[in-house]
C-alpha distance (Angstrom), angle and dihedral (degrees) to the residues before:
residue distance angle dihedral
X1 . . .
X2 3.77 . .
X3 3.82 134.0 .
X4 3.79 135.5 -177.0
X5 3.78 117.0 -152.5
X6 3.84 123.0 175.7
X7 3.86 89.8 -16.3
X8 3.79 91.3 -54.2
X9 3.81 119.6 118.9
X10 3.76 126.0 -137.7
X11 3.81 134.6 -173.9
X12 3.78 126.0 -162.4
X13 3.81 107.4 -128.6
X14 3.79 124.2 173.2
X15 3.75 91.3 -18.0
X16 3.79 94.8 -49.5
X17 3.80 131.3 101.6
X18 3.80 110.0 -126.8
X19 3.78 124.6 -171.0
X20 3.80 117.1 -125.0
X21 3.82 114.2 -131.8
X22 3.81 107.8 -105.3
X23 3.81 95.4 -133.5
X24 3.82 91.1 48.3
X25 3.79 91.3 49.1
X26 3.78 91.8 50.0
X27 3.84 92.9 46.5
X28 3.79 91.5 55.2
X29 3.81 94.2 44.0
X30 3.78 91.8 47.6
X31 3.83 92.8 49.2
X32 3.80 91.9 52.8
X33 3.79 92.3 45.4
X34 3.80 96.5 48.1
X35 3.80 104.7 29.3
X36 3.80 111.0 29.8
X37 3.80 112.7 92.3
X38 3.81 108.9 -136.7
X39 3.78 120.1 -174.5
X40 3.84 131.7 -176.9
X41 3.78 120.0 -104.0
X42 3.83 116.4 -83.9
X43 3.80 113.0 -113.7
X44 3.80 91.6 -125.0
X45 3.84 92.2 64.4
X46 3.80 99.4 35.5
X47 3.80 123.8 116.8
X48 3.83 96.7 2.9
X49 3.76 115.5 157.6
X50 3.84 112.8 -115.4
X51 3.83 97.1 -172.4
X52 3.80 117.0 127.3
X53 3.78 108.0 -153.0
X54 3.79 91.8 -167.1
X55 3.80 93.6 61.5
X56 3.80 99.4 22.3
X57 3.80 91.4 -126.0
X58 3.82 138.8 113.5
X59 3.85 107.4 -118.8
X60 3.75 140.5 170.5
X61 3.79 87.9 -127.6
X62 3.82 91.0 71.9
X63 3.81 89.6 47.5
X64 3.79 91.5 50.8
X65 3.79 91.5 51.1
X66 3.77 93.9 49.4
X67 3.80 92.8 44.0
X68 3.79 90.9 54.7
X69 3.80 90.8 48.0
X70 3.78 89.6 51.3
X71 3.78 89.9 50.6
X72 3.80 107.3 26.4
X73 3.78 92.2 -176.7
X74 3.81 87.7 72.9
X75 3.79 122.0 90.0
X76 3.83 120.0 -136.3
X77 3.79 110.4 -135.0
X78 3.80 104.1 168.6
X79 3.78 94.2 97.8
X80 3.79 94.4 47.8
X81 3.80 117.7 119.8
X82 3.76 105.1 -153.6
X83 3.81 136.7 167.6
X84 3.77 130.3 -126.3
X85 3.79 114.0 -160.8
X86 3.82 109.3 -49.4
X87 3.81 94.1 -22.7
X88 3.78 127.5 117.4
X89 3.77 118.8 -74.6
X90 3.78 95.4 -106.8
X91 3.78 107.0 103.2
X92 3.82 125.0 117.9
X93 3.85 107.4 -163.7
X94 3.85 93.0 -154.8
X95 3.79 143.1 -27.1
X96 3.80 98.6 -110.8
X97 3.78 132.0 12.6
X98 3.79 112.9 -159.9
X99 3.75 130.8 -176.6
X100 3.79 100.6 -154.1
X101 3.75 128.0 -140.1
X102 3.77 90.3 -108.6
X103 3.78 89.9 58.9
X104 3.79 102.2 -105.8
X105 3.81 122.0 119.3
X106 3.76 117.5 -131.1
X107 3.77 127.4 -158.4
X108 3.80 109.1 -146.2
X109 3.79 128.3 -164.5
X110 3.81 121.1 -176.7
X111 3.77 137.1 -169.0
X112 3.82 137.2 161.2
X113 3.77 111.5 -100.3
X114 3.76 99.9 -114.4
X115 3.80 109.4 139.0
X116 3.82 147.4 -47.0
X117 3.81 98.3 -67.5
X118 3.82 94.8 48.4
X119 3.79 94.3 46.8
X120 3.81 92.5 43.0
X121 3.78 89.8 52.5
X122 3.81 90.2 53.0
X123 3.83 91.7 53.9
X124 3.82 93.4 45.8
X125 3.83 92.2 46.7
X126 3.84 91.6 48.9
X127 3.79 91.2 51.2
X128 3.81 93.2 49.8
X129 3.82 97.0 46.1
X130 3.83 96.0 42.7
X131 3.79 91.9 49.2
X132 3.80 90.3 49.3
X133 3.79 90.1 50.1
X134 3.80 92.8 62.0
X135 3.83 95.4 37.8
X136 3.75 112.0 33.6
X137 3.84 120.5 72.5
X138 3.82 93.5 -165.6
X139 3.78 91.7 55.1
X140 3.82 91.9 46.0
X141 3.79 91.5 51.8
X142 3.80 90.5 50.3
X143 3.78 91.9 50.2
X144 3.77 92.1 50.6
X145 3.84 91.5 46.2
X146 3.81 89.7 51.7
X147 3.80 90.5 52.5
X148 3.83 91.2 46.8
X149 3.77 91.0 53.5
X150 3.81 95.3 44.5
X151 3.79 123.8 100.6
X152 3.78 93.2 -127.0
X153 3.80 112.6 141.3
X154 3.79 90.3 -142.8
X155 3.82 101.2 42.2
X156 3.79 91.6 120.6
X157 3.83 88.1 63.4
X158 3.82 90.6 52.0
X159 3.81 92.9 49.0
X160 3.78 90.5 48.9
X161 3.83 90.6 51.2
X162 3.84 98.0 46.2
X163 3.77 110.9 68.0
X164 3.81 116.4 -129.2
X165 3.82 94.3 -137.1
X166 3.78 119.1 63.2
X167 3.77 92.1 -141.5
X168 3.81 87.0 65.6
X169 3.82 96.4 47.5
X170 3.81 108.5 104.2
X171 3.79 122.3 -167.7
X172 3.74 91.1 -146.3
X173 3.81 88.9 70.7
X174 3.83 91.4 64.0
X175 3.80 140.6 63.8
X176 3.81 119.2 -145.9
X177 3.79 114.7 -146.2
X178 3.76 129.2 -171.5
X179 3.81 116.0 -168.1
X180 3.78 121.8 -166.7
X181 3.80 112.6 -160.4
X182 3.79 110.8 -138.3
X183 3.84 133.4 -173.8
X184 3.79 105.4 -97.6
X185 3.81 90.3 -148.7
X186 3.80 90.7 66.3
X187 3.80 131.3 64.7
X188 3.81 107.4 -80.1
X189 3.83 110.5 -115.5
X190 3.79 127.2 -137.0
X191 3.79 134.4 -145.9
X192 3.84 89.8 -87.4
X193 3.82 89.1 61.1
X194 3.82 94.3 58.2
X195 3.84 114.4 113.6
X196 3.78 112.9 -99.4
X197 3.80 96.2 -109.2
X198 3.81 90.3 49.1
X199 3.84 88.4 50.9
X200 3.81 88.8 50.5
X201 3.86 91.1 52.1
X202 3.80 89.4 46.2
X203 3.81 89.6 53.6
X204 3.82 92.4 49.9
X205 3.79 91.0 48.0
X206 3.78 94.2 46.2
X207 3.80 95.4 47.2
X208 3.77 94.4 47.1
X209 3.77 98.7 44.6
X210 3.82 94.7 44.7
X211 3.80 101.4 35.5
X212 3.84 103.1 32.5
X213 3.83 101.2 25.1
X214 3.80 96.9 31.7
X215 3.82 97.0 -137.8
X216 3.80 112.4 178.6
X217 3.76 95.8 -121.5
X218 3.81 142.4 -18.4
X219 3.82 113.1 -141.7
X220 3.80 127.8 -168.5
X221 3.80 121.2 -159.1
X222 3.79 133.2 178.4
X223 3.80 106.2 -148.5
X224 3.84 118.2 -158.0
X225 3.81 108.7 -138.0
X226 3.76 138.4 172.0
X227 3.77 108.8 -95.4
X228 3.83 114.8 -166.7
X229 3.80 117.8 -150.7
X230 3.76 110.4 -128.6
X231 3.81 139.1 175.9
X232 3.74 133.7 -170.3
X233 3.74 120.2 -120.1
X234 3.73 113.4 -115.6
X235 3.84 114.4 -140.4
X236 3.81 112.8 -146.1
X237 3.75 115.5 -118.9
X238 3.74 117.3 -108.9
X239 3.77 116.6 -113.8
X240 3.72 112.0 -92.9
X241 3.81 93.4 18.7
């Protein structure tokens, strides 16, 4: 939780309100304002419904499915169970992998825009998986195997693009995209509206992926989607229960 009082910024940490240093706050805000590349939503992915009737929830999984139907050249990765190094086989890499019409592959991660912790997690997860992609041979092999076993009509193009040896994988050949799914009935936010801790994680992600891993670009988009209100039916307790 965050609060701003008399131009001073506070964060609730372990049950205590702590003031954020003014210079630090400004440095993070200025970085996001001046360095983060924000682009508008693409028409193809705008206003999709993300409601899952089976679970009665709005989820990015529904969006990912619909996005890959809209553009069947894309490969959906959010259900992949991959391994990094000696870790468990439970990593995703990204939500959508898309070889664009201009010949550059983009790594897309999506999440509903719910709050600071959710958005911060998206940025941290993106940083971790994208770094592993250009540095871990086990992870790279798992990604290529997933593509090989997919039913994508263009998987041969993806396999030709992604080098088989991690020493040959160059971040500058890829775009990293983070998409925040927002209720289309509300005013669409911008990068300046992100909570401070989310901006801080965005800064860490951006700096690391562009400066250390040399990715071509990191692009932030706010995607207007159809959010369906839902409620769970409450079953009355039986007498004596």
